[in-house]
C-alpha positions in Angstrom: -87.5 17.6 143.0 -86.8 20.7 141.8 -86.5 21.4 138.0 -82.8 22.7 136.4 -83.4 25.7 134.1 -81.5 26.0 131.0 -79.5 28.5 132.3 -78.4 26.5 135.9 -77.8 23.4 133.5 -75.5 25.6 131.4 -73.7 27.2 134.4 -73.1 23.8 136.0 -71.9 22.2 132.2 -69.2 25.2 132.3 -68.1 24.2 135.7 -67.3 20.7 135.2 -65.7 21.6 132.0 -63.4 23.8 133.7 -62.6 21.5 136.5 -62.3 18.4 134.5 -60.8 19.3 131.2 -57.2 20.2 132.2 -56.6 16.5 133.4 -57.7 14.6 130.3 -54.3 14.2 129.1 -53.1 13.1 132.5 -56.1 10.8 132.5 -55.4 9.4 129.6 -51.9 8.7 129.7 -52.6 6.9 132.9 -55.4 4.5 131.3 -53.0 4.0 128.3 -50.3 2.2 130.9 -53.7 0.0 132.0 -55.2 -1.2 128.4 -53.9 -2.8 125.4 -54.9 0.0 122.9 -55.4 3.6 122.7 -59.0 3.3 121.8 -59.4 1.1 125.0 -57.7 3.7 126.7 -59.8 6.7 125.1 -63.0 5.0 125.7 -62.1 4.0 129.6 -61.8 8.2 130.1 -65.1 8.7 128.4 -66.8 6.2 130.4 -64.9 8.1 133.1 -66.1 11.5 132.2 -69.4 9.9 131.9 -69.7 8.5 135.5 -67.7 12.0 136.7 -70.6 14.0 135.2 -73.4 12.1 136.8 -71.8 12.0 140.3 -70.8 15.8 139.8 -72.7 16.8 142.5 -70.8 14.6 144.9 -67.7 16.5 144.6 -67.6 18.7 147.6 -64.3 20.2 147.1 -63.3 21.4 143.6 -59.8 21.4 145.0 -59.7 17.8 145.1 -61.0 17.0 141.5 -57.7 15.4 140.2 -58.1 12.8 142.8 -61.8 12.4 143.0 -61.4 11.8 138.8 -58.4 9.2 139.2 -60.6 7.4 141.7 -63.4 6.9 139.0 -60.8 6.1 136.3 -59.3 3.0 138.7 -63.2 2.2 139.2 -63.7 1.9 135.6 -60.6 0.2 134.5 -60.9 -2.4 137.3 -64.9 -3.2 136.1 -63.4 -3.7 132.3 -60.5 -6.1 133.5 -63.1 -7.9 135.7 -65.7 -7.9 133.0 -63.3 -9.2 130.1 -61.3 -11.4 132.5 -58.1 -10.4 131.8 -55.3 -9.8 134.5 -52.3 -7.8 134.1 -48.9 -10.1 132.3 -46.3 -9.9 135.8 -42.7 -11.0 135.8 -40.9 -12.3 138.5 -40.6 -10.0 141.0 -37.9 -11.7 142.5 -36.1 -11.5 139.1 -36.8 -8.0 139.1 -34.9 -7.0 142.2 -32.0 -9.0 141.5 -31.8 -6.8 138.4 -32.2 -4.0 140.5 -29.8 -5.4 143.2 -27.0 -6.0 139.8 -27.7 -2.2 138.4 -27.6 0.0 141.3 -25.9 -2.1 144.4 -29.2 -1.5 146.5 -29.2 2.0 147.0 -32.9 3.4 147.1 -31.5 6.8 146.3 -30.2 6.4 143.1 -33.6 4.5 141.5 -35.2 7.5 140.6 -32.3 9.5 139.4 -31.5 6.5 137.1 -34.8 6.8 135.7 -35.9 10.4 136.3 -34.9 11.7 132.9 -36.7 8.7 131.1 -40.1 8.9 132.4 -42.1 10.1 129.9 -40.2 7.5 127.4 -41.6 4.0 126.1 -39.3 2.7 128.3 -40.5 3.5 131.2 -44.2 2.8 129.9 -43.0 -0.7 129.1 -41.3 -1.3 132.2 -44.6 0.0 134.4 -46.4 -2.7 132.5 -44.4 -5.4 133.3 -44.3 -4.6 137.4 -47.5 -5.8 139.6 -50.3 -2.8 139.3 -49.9 -2.0 142.9 -46.5 -1.0 142.8 -46.8 0.2 139.3 -50.0 2.4 140.4 -48.1 4.1 143.5 -44.9 5.1 141.5 -46.8 6.3 138.7 -49.2 8.6 141.1 -46.4 9.7 143.0 -43.0 10.0 140.8 -44.9 10.8 137.6 -48.3 12.5 138.1 -46.9 14.3 141.5 -49.6 13.4 143.7 -48.8 13.3 147.3 -48.8 10.5 149.8 -51.8 11.3 151.6 -53.7 12.0 148.5 -52.7 8.6 146.9 -53.5 6.8 150.4 -57.0 8.2 149.8 -57.5 7.3 145.9 -56.3 3.6 146.9 -58.2 3.1 149.9 -55.0 2.3 152.1 -52.6 3.5 154.8 -50.1 6.2 153.9 -47.5 3.7 155.1 -48.7 0.9 152.5 -48.1 3.8 150.0 -44.7 4.9 151.0 -43.7 0.9 151.0 -45.1 0.3 147.5 -43.3 3.6 146.0 -40.0 2.4 147.3 -40.3 -1.2 146.3 -42.0 -0.1 143.1 -39.0 2.1 142.4 -36.9 -1.0 142.8 -39.0 -3.1 140.7 -39.1 -0.4 138.0 -35.6 -0.3 137.9 -35.3 -4.4 137.3 -37.8 -4.0 134.9 -35.3 -1.4 133.0 -32.5 -3.4 133.8 -33.8 -6.8 132.6 -35.0 -5.6 129.5 -33.1 -2.9 128.5 -31.1 -4.9 125.5 -34.4 -5.4 123.4 -35.2 -1.9 123.9 -31.9 -0.2 123.1 -32.1 -2.7 119.7 -35.5 -1.2 119.0 -34.2 2.2 119.9 -31.6 1.6 117.2 -33.8 0.0 114.5 -35.8 3.2 114.9 -33.0 5.3 114.6 -32.0 3.6 111.4 -35.3 3.7 109.9 -35.3 7.5 110.2 -32.1 8.1 109.2 -33.1 6.0 105.9 -36.1 8.0 105.7 -34.1 11.5 105.9 -31.6 10.1 103.4 -34.9 9.1 101.0 -36.3 12.6 101.3 -32.9 14.3 100.5 -32.3 12.0 97.1 -36.1 13.1 95.9 -35.5 16.3 96.7 -32.2 16.4 94.8 -33.3 14.3 91.9 -36.2 17.0 91.7 -33.8 19.4 90.5 -34.2 23.2 90.1 -34.9 24.8 87.1 -33.4 28.5 86.7 
């Protein structure tokens, strides 16, 4: 084996960082929706980066670095799930689809419009955690992370027709999860808004009470 010089190693490290670092936030967001805490998500992304570095020579096309990283991260998350014996909490698919039908009357075209303005909110994160992993992953990769059908098929190792089917049904389940839980989420939003108002009021009172000397 030909030894690698320090200069060559630095060049490889620089290339790796240039390709990987721009995707870390997306990877962390993906991991955070599949782990129980921010620390677990960060650990998973860190492990994925270690594996990516060790296998960096296997990346033949730098233009495909993002799906390559997602493949690695999914493997890490799967390994962690198997090791810890955890299984994602699932809710009744039938109930979610019934909720969706009642909400939008079965109009598939309305589903994404219904939720697209809230894709980055805690509501959607909670809803994604409430639907089966296969559907959540397909919807998230397409509607949130912007992967094309073919890229998702390659990442997940499934036919493109299955990808399209999972996205279609996953959107219905996601809308159903939002509808099924929106009451609790709205109450939580109101509590948070009230807490913010109380903090602002307390801050103004403290400011006014201190007074200004002339």
